N, C-alpha and C positions, 0 to 999 in steps of 0.2 A: 504494500500500500504506500503510495506516495502522496505527499501533501500538496495542495494547490498553492501556487505562488500568489503573491499579493495581486499581481495583474490578472491571473486567472480568476481569483475570488472576486475581483472588481466586476467582472462580467456577470457574476451571480448577484452581486450586491445591488447593482443599479436597475435590476429588473423590478417592475412595479405593475400596477393594474393597467398602465398605458404603454409600458416598454417591455419588449422582448429582446433577448440577446443571443439569438441563434443566427447562423449564416446558412444559406440554402442555395440550391441550384435546381433549375427546371430543365430536364432533358426531353427533347422531342425525338421520338423514334419511329422508324418505319419497321414494323415487326417482320416484314418479309417472310422468310421461311423459318423464322425463329419461334420461340415460345415465350413471348413477353407476357407472362401471366403471373398471378400472385404466387402460385406454388413454385414456379421456376425461380422467381426472385427469392423466395424463402430458402429454397435449396442452395442457391448461389450464396446467399448471405451466411448461412450456417457453415458452408464449406470454406469460406474465405474470411470469416469475421476475425479469426485469430491473427490475420495480417494487419489489422488495424485495432490496436488496444482501446482506442476511444469508444469503440462500438460495444464493448463488453464490460466496461467499468461503470459503476454507479457511484454517487456521492455517499460518503460516510460522514455525516456531520458530527462535530464535537458538541457534547451536551451544553446547552444554554448559549450556544454560539460564542464560546470563549476563545475559539481559535478558528483558523481557516479549515475547511473540510478536507477530507482525504479522498483519494480514489481507491475504490475497493472492487474486487471481482463480485459479480452478481450471481450468487449460487442458485437463484431461482429465475435465471434468464428465460424469457418466453418471447419468441419472435412475434407472437400476436400482439404484444404490447408496443410494437414498433412498425409493423408492416400493415398497411391499410389499402383498401381499394375503393375507388369512387367511379361512378359513371356520370358523365356530364349530361344534363338535359339538352334536348335539341335547341339550336342547331349544332352545338359543339364547336363553335367558331373560336377565334382568338380571344374576343372579349369575354366570352363565357368561361374560357379556360383561365384567363387572368383573374376574373372575379373569384373563381373557386380557389385558386392558389393563394390569392390575397387573404381569403378567409382562413385558410390553413396557416398561412405565414403569421397571422396576427395572434395565434394561440401559443401560449407558453408550453414548454416541454414539461412533462411529469418528472419531478426530481426523485421519485421513488424508484425509477428505472434508469438504465443508461440513457444519456441525454441525446437521443436522436430518433427520428422517424423517417419512414419512406412511404410515399403515397403513389400507388399506381392509378392513373387516371385514364379511363376508357371513354369512348363516345366522341372522340375527336373526328373531325371531318375526314372522309376518305380512309378510314380505318387506322389512322395514326394513333399512337399512344403517347402519353406523357408520364414521366417519373419525376416526382418532386421529392427531394431529400433535404432534410434540415438537421444540423448538428449544432449543439450549443457552443458558443464561442469560448466558453471556459475550457473546452476539451480540445479545440483545434485552432490553428492559425492558418495562414495561407499555404504554407508548405505541407503541413500534416493534412490539411483538407484536400489538397490535390492528391496526396498519397492515398488517402482514404477512398477517394473517387476512383483512382486508377486500379485499386485492388479488385474492383468489381467488373472491370472492362476487359475485353479481349481484343486481340489484333485481327482476328478472323471470325466470321460467323460459324465456321466449322468447329471452333473450340467448344461451343455450346453443344453441338451434336455429339462430339466425342465424350463430353461429360455425361450426357444423357445415356449414351450407349454403355458407358462404364458403370453408371448406377444400375441400369437394367441388368447387366451381367452380374454385378455384385449381389443384387437381390436374388437372382436365380441361383448363384453359387452357394448362398447361405441356406437355401431350402433343402430338406432331407432328400438324399439321392433316391431315384426310382429303383425298384428291385431289378436285379440283373447282374450277371457276372462281370460286366465291363462298364466303366464310366464313359460318358460321351466326351469327346475332345473339348477342351476349354474354348467356349465360343468367343472369349475375349482376347484370344491370342493374336488375332489379326486386326484388333481395333486400332484406329488411328491414335497416335499419341496426342495428349492434350496440349494445346498451346498455353503457355504461361499467361497469367493475368498481366495486363498492361501495368507498367510501373513508371512513375515520373522520377527519374534520377536527377536530383537537384544538386548542383555543385555547391560547394561551400561559399558563403558570402564573401569571404576574404580572398577568393580566387578571382573575383570579377573586378575589373577596373572601375566600371560604373557601380553605383551603390546597389545593395540588394534590392531586387524587385524592379530595377530599371534595366530593360533588356536592350542590348546593342542591336542596331539595325545592320545585321551582318550581311554583307553583299556576297559572301562566298557560298553560302548554303546553310541549311539547317539540318539538325540531326534527324535521322530516320530510324525505323525499327531495326534495320540492319547495321546501324552505326555509321553509314556512309553519308555523303552529301549529294544533294541534287540541285540542278539548276531551276530557276523559276519556270513556272508553267503558265500557259495561257488558258484560262478557264473557258469552257464551252458555255455560251450563254444563248438561251432560247429567246426568240422575240416575244414581247409581251404587249398588252394593249393598254398600258397605263396601270394605275394603282389598283383599280377595282375590277379590271377585266382580264386578269391573267388566268390562263387555263391551267387545270391541275395536272400534275405529273408525279407519279410515285417514284420513290428512290430506287435506283437499280440495285441489284444484288451484287454489290461491290465486294471484292475480297482484297485483302492485303496480307501477303504472305509473311509469317513470322520467321525470324532468322535464328533458329536454334533454341535450345531450352532456356537460355538466360536472356531472351529478348527483353529490352526495356524501351519504354516510351520516354525519351529524354527531353526535359525542358531546357530552354536555352540559357536560363539564368535562374538564380534563386527566386522562388515565387513569393510575392508580397501578400499582404492580407487585405481584405476589403469586404466582400460578402462573406467574407472570410479571407479572400485573397486580394492581390493587386499587383502592379508592376508595370512592365512594358509589354507591348504586343510583340508576339513572335511573327515570323515571316511566313508567307504563303509558299508552300513547296509541293511539288507533284510527286506522283509515283511513276517512274520511268524505267524502261528496261535498258539493257546495255547499249542499245543502238541510239538511245536518246529520244525515242518515241514512247508515248504513253501506251502501256498494254491495254488491250481491249477491256479487260476486267476492271481495271483501275479507273473507272469513270469519275468525273468531277462530282463534287458535292452538290446535290440537286437542291439548291436553295436560291432564294431571291438575293438580289443585290441591295444596295443601300436604299432604293425607294421602298423596300419592305419596311423601313422604319415608319412609313406612313400607311402601311397596308390596311389598317383598320380605321383610318381617319374618317371614312365615309359614314361610319356609324357613331362617331364620337362628336364632341362638341365643336371641333374645328371643321370648317367647311371642306367638302371634297374638292380636289383640284379640277380645273377645267380640263376637258378631254383632250385639248390640243397642246397641253404642256409637254415640253420635250422630256423624254425619258431615255435611259440607256437600256439596251437589251440585256436582260438578266433572267436566269431560270426562275420559274415560279416557286414561291414558298410552299413547302409541302404541308404546312399547318394552316396558315391563315388565308391562303389564296385558293383554297379548294372549295368546290360547291358543298353546301351543307347537305346532310342526309338525316333521315329519321334516326334518332338515337334509340337503340335497343340494347338490352343487356348483352354484355360481352359473352361469346360462346363458351368461354372457360369458367364463367361464374353465373350466378343467378341474381346478380345485383341489379336492382331497378334503376332507371335513369334518375340521377340526382341523389342517390342513396349511397351509403358507405357499407362495404361488406364487413359484417361482424364475425363471420364464420372462422373458426380456428383452422390452421394448417397443421395436420397431424403427420405422424410417421417421419419426422425429421431427425437427423443425427443429433446426439446430445452435444452441448457446447462444453468443451473442457474448461474448467475454471481453476484459478489458482487456489492453493491451500488457504483456508480461512485464518490460519495462524500467522500469515506473513506480515500482518500489520501490527501497529503498536497496541491495539486493544483499548478498552475503555480507560484503564489506569494509565496506560502510556499516553493516550490523548490528553488526559487532564494534566499529567505531569509536564508534557510538552507545552501545553497552554500556559501553565504557571511559569515555566522558565522563560518563554517568549514574552510574557507580560512584564516580567522583571527586567529583562534586557532590552525591551522595546525602546525606551528613551535613547539609549546609546545608538541603536540601529537607525532610529528616526533622524538623529542628528547627522549621521553619515549620509542617509538618503537625501536630506535637505541640502547638504553641502554639494553633493554630486549634482543634484538637480539645478542648483544655483549656477553651476558651471555652464549650463545651457540656457540660462535665463533669457538670453536674447533670441532663442529659438522656440521658446514656449509661447503659444498664443496668449494674448492678453497680458501676461507677465512682461513680455518684451516692450510694452508701452510704458512701463514704469520709468520715470526719469532716472538715468544712470544705469539702466539695466545692463548695458554692455560693460561698464566698469565693474559692476557687481559680479558679472560672469567671469571676467578676467581675474578678479581677486579670489573667487572661489576656486578657479583652476590652479592658482598658485598654492592655495592651501592643500589641494589634493595632489600637487606636484604634476599636474597635467600641463605639459609645455607644448602640446599640439596646437599649431596655429589654426584658427577657424576663420573662414571668410565672413565678412560682414553680411548681415541679412537685412532685408527691408523691414519696415515697421509692420507688425502683424496685428492689426486692429480690425476686427470684423465689423462691417457696416450693418445697419439695421435693414432687414428685408422681410418680406412675408414668409420666407422659408424658416425663420427662426422664431421660437416661442414654445410654449408648452404644447405637447402633442397629445393626441387622443389615442384610444386603443385600436381604432380602425386603421386599415392599411389599403392602399391602392398600388397597383403595379402595372407596368407596361414593358414590352420587350420587342426587340427587332434586331436586324443585322445589316452590316455594310460590308462590301468586299474589301478584304485586306489589301488587295493589289492597288485599289484606288487610294487608300491611305498611304501606302508606301510610295505611290507615284507623287503625291503631294509632298511627302517628306524629302524625297530625293531632289525634287525641283527647287526646294527652298532651303536645303542644307540643314535640316533639323532631323530629329529622330521620330520614329513612329509614335512613341509615347507622347512626344510634344504635339503631334497632330491630334491624337486622341484627346489630350487636355484642351487643345484649341477648339475642337468640336463641342466639347462640353461647355467651354466658356462661351462660345457663340450661342449655343442653345439656351443657356441660362440668361444671357443678355437679352435675347429676343423674347423669352417668356416673361421676364421682369418688365421689359419695355412695353409689352402689350397691356400690362396692368398699371402703367405709370408708377412703377415701384423700383426703377433702376437707380441704384445709388451712384453718387459721383465717385466714390472710392471703389477700388477693385475688391471683389469678394475674396475671402480667405478660405482656402480649402486644405484639408488634411489628406495626405497620401500615405496610407499605412504601408510599412515595409517590414517584411519578415527578416529576422536576423538569425534564423535557426541554422546551426552548423550541422555537418554530417554526423558528428558524434552524438548529437541530441535528437537525431531523426526519430528514434523510437519512443521518445518521451511524450506523454500526454500533456497538452496544455499549449500555452502561447509563448513564443519568443519573437516579439515584434516591437517595432518602434514606429515613428511617423515623421514624414517630412511635411512641414507647414509652409505654404507658399501663397502669395497673392496671385490671382488670375485676372487678366485685364478685361473684365466685363465693361470697363469704362472706355475702351478703345473701339471706335466705330469701324475703322478700316480693317477688313479681314486679313490682308497681307501684313499690316503692321501688328495686328493682334497676334498672328502666328509668330512673328519675329520676337515679340515681347514675351510670349509664353516660352519660346525656346531659350531666351536669355535667362528668364527667371528660374526655369527648371534646371538649367545647367548650373546656376549658382547654388541651388538647393542640393543638387547631386554632389557637387564638389564638397560642400560642407558635410554632407552625410558620409561621403567616401572617406574623408580625412578623419572624421570623428563621429561614428555612428551614435546617435543620441540614445541614451538610456533613461531619459527623464520621465518617460511614461511609467516605467516600472517603479522608479524612485518616488514619484508623486503618490502612487498607489500604496506605498509602504509607509507614508507619514503617520497615518492614524492606526491605532491598534485594531485588531480584527473585530472585536465587539462593537466598537464605535463606527467602523467603516460600513458595516451592514446597515446600521441605522441612519447614518448621515448621507450616504451616497444618493439615494433617491431625492432627498431634500435639496442637497447641493445642486444636483442636475436640474431640478425644477426651478430653483431660484436663479441659477446662472442663465437659464434660457430667457428669463424675463429681464434681469438686470444687465448682464454683460455676456452675451454669447461669445465664447472664445473663437469659434469658427462658424462658417456659414453652412458647410456641408462636407461630406467625404466623397472623394472620387478615386476609384480603383481600376487598375488595368492589369489583367492576369494573362500571362503568356501560356498557351496550351499547344497540344500536338497539331501538326498540320497534315494529318492523314486520318481517315475514318476509323472509328472505334465501334465496338459492338457490345451490347448488353443482352444476355440470354439469346443470342443469335440475331437480335434486331439491330439495325444500323442507327447509331446516334447521329441525327441530322443537325441538331443545334443543342447548345448548352448555355442557358441564360443564368448568370449568377445573380443572386438576390441577397441583400445584406441588411444591416441594422440601421434604424433611425432612432434617435434619442432626443430628449429635451436639450442636452448639452451640445450635440453635434449637428443639429438641424433636422428639419422634417423631411428631407429628401436625401437619397443615397443613389449614386450612379456607379455601376460596376460593369466592366467590360471583360470579356473572355475571348481570346483568339483561338479558333478551332477550325481545322480543315479549310483554310483559305478565307474565312469570314471572321468578322468581329461581331460577337453577340453581346448586345447591350441589355442589361436588366436594370430597371429603375423602380425603386421602392419609395413610397411617400406616405405621409400622413395626410388624409383628405382635408384636414383643417389648415394645413400649411401649404398644400398644393392642390388646387381644385381641378386641374387638368393634366394628369400625368402623361396622357397620350400626346398632348400638345408639346410637351418638352421633348418627347421622343421624335415627334415630327420635325422639330427644329434641328435635331441632330443631323437628319438627312439633308435638310436645307443647307446646313453649314458646310457639309462635304460638297454638295453641288456648287456652292459659292466658291470654295477654294479650287475646285477643278475647273470651273469656268474662268477663274481669274489667273489660271496658271500661265506663265509666260511661255511662248512657243520656243521649243528647242532647249529649254533650260534643264530638263531632266538629266541628260548625260553629263552636263557640266558640273552638276551639284551632287552626283551620286557618291563620289568619294568623300565629299565634305559631309554628307548626311551620315555616313558610317562613322566618321571621326567625331561628329557632334554627339552621336548616341553613345560612343565609347568614352 
C-alpha cells in the first residue's frame, strides 16, 4: 500500500457537489468484424487490468481524515461496478451522444471502489459504437493515463480473434475428457499467436531538449510499430457537399501488422497532463511498404477534416453556413455525418434505447490481488499520521521556500510587487543558482469563463487534419503546438467578442506538463507541473497573433526546460492533511469570485499516428475530456493527435459557457483563416526553422 502524495490528495480534496476531478476520453469505433460488446470488454479488462495498477486499487482512508489516504488492493473487485452499457435514443447523432456523455462526465466516481468507469454506448448512427472511460485524477496523470489506455488496445484486429480462439480452446481443454483410448490432438496448437497490447513508451523528460509535454515538430519521421521511420503521406480525401450534406462511409477493415512480440506504440515525447494529458501534437505519418507506396490494406483514417468541427452546427444555436461557402475535400465523419437510423437494442444485449444495462457479466477470471498485509494497517496509519502532524511545520517551511523560488511563475502571486526579487532571494536560500528567464506578468482578466461553477456539464468534440496544422507551422516557422495554442486563442477571442466580453488584456492559460520519469512509470498517482502563459486574445491580426503565441510559448518552454517548476506540489503541501480536505473547496470557490489565478486550461496530447483496435473494432477518433473547477475556469480545451487528425474535446460548465459548440466552430474558422492567409511558397523556406523552433 502506498500513500497518496499531497498533489494526489488535492484532486480528492477539491471535489464538491459542483466539481468532479476525473479525466476521461471518448473513443468512437467502427466495430467491423470485431466484438465490441460488454462481455468482450469485460474479458479484455480482466485479462489486462494487472498492466495498469490504477484500475485495481481503491482508496484506504485514514480514520477521521488525519492523514492522506493510501492505495490498497480491492479484495472484492467486481467488474460490474465499473463497466456499464447504454443505448442512445434515436436518432443517435453527435448531439445526443454529447449530451449522454456530459451527463456521465458530471457524476463523481464511487470512492468505495477503484476510481474508474467504462461506458459502452450503442445506438450511434450507422452502427458505430462509443466507449467513454473516466479515471480519477488522483490515480493518473498524462503519462500513466496514456499507458492505461494503451494496455487495452491492439495493433491489429486479428489480436482480438486470437484471444477469443485461445479462450475457447482453454474452456474446452478444462472440460472432462470424453471416454476413449486416445485424446484428440490439441486444437490450439495451430492458433495464431496473440499480438501484444499497444504500449506508449514514453522517454524520460530529461532526455528531451524541449520541456516535457512539448513535442518537437520532427521533419525526419515519427516512430512506428516496427520502430522505423516513415515519410509523410498524402491522405485520400473524398469530396463532400458542405457541412451538412456529407454522405456516410464506414471505416475499412484496416490492418496494421505488429512487429514481433515486444511491439510498442511509441510516443514522440513525454506526455503532458490535461484531460489528464497535454503537450505537443505529434506528426501525421503513413503506413508504407518498402517501395514507398501505401499497401492496399493500410487505408487512411476515414474521418472528416477540420470542417467537422462544425459538423453539428446546423442543429445548434449558431446558424448553419451558406451552401456556397468554400470547403476542402475531406472524408466524411463516421459518427456525426451519417444518416440517423431507428435506435434498437444492440444485438448483444437486451438494453432498451436510453437505458443502462444493469445485468452482471459472469464467468470471468478472478482478479489477482495483493496480500492484505502489505500495508501499514490501522495502527500504522495512525502512527504515521501522528508523526507527519508533528513534523509538518518543518516540511511546510521547506515547501514554502521552494515555492517562493518560482514566485514569478505562479499565477496571481507573480503580480505581487517585488515578486521577482523574492524569487531570487528564495533561490539563494535553497542554493539554486539556475538562471531563469524573465516571464511576463501573469494576471488573469475578468471574463464570463471565470466564476463559481455548477454541477452541470456540456461538451463538444470534433477534428482537424494534422497535415493542415503542420502546413501552417512550417510556413510560419513555429511548432505544431504553437499553432494549436493559436487556434484556441483565436476561438476564445471570437467567442468572447460575440458577447462583448473580450478583455483588453491577454487571457492567462495553464498548460499542464507531466514530469514522470521512466523509473516512476509504475507508480500510481501524479507527477506533473504546469506552464503558465498569456495568450494574445487581444491581438486582432491572425498572423501577428500566431507570431506572439510562438514567442510566448518559446519563453515558457525555455524557463521550464532550465528549471522544471515544482511549485504545484509544494503549494499542495503547505497545509496539513486534515485542514486541506476542509479548506480546498472553500478556497477554490472564493478564488473564483475574488481573484481567479487563470482563465482556463489548454492541453495538447501527442498520440500514435496509425490505427489502433479495441476488441477487434477500429478506433476512429479519441476525444479527450478533462476537468473544470471554480479555480481554473469553467471551460477546458484538450486536444489529442491520433492517426493523422487532431481530436478536440471541450468541457464546460453551462453557467460559464452557454454555447460550447460555438467555441468548437470557431476553432475550425481559425484554421481556415490561417490557411487562407498563408503566404505562397513560404512552406519550404520555413520548414527547417519550424523544426528548430519546436526543439
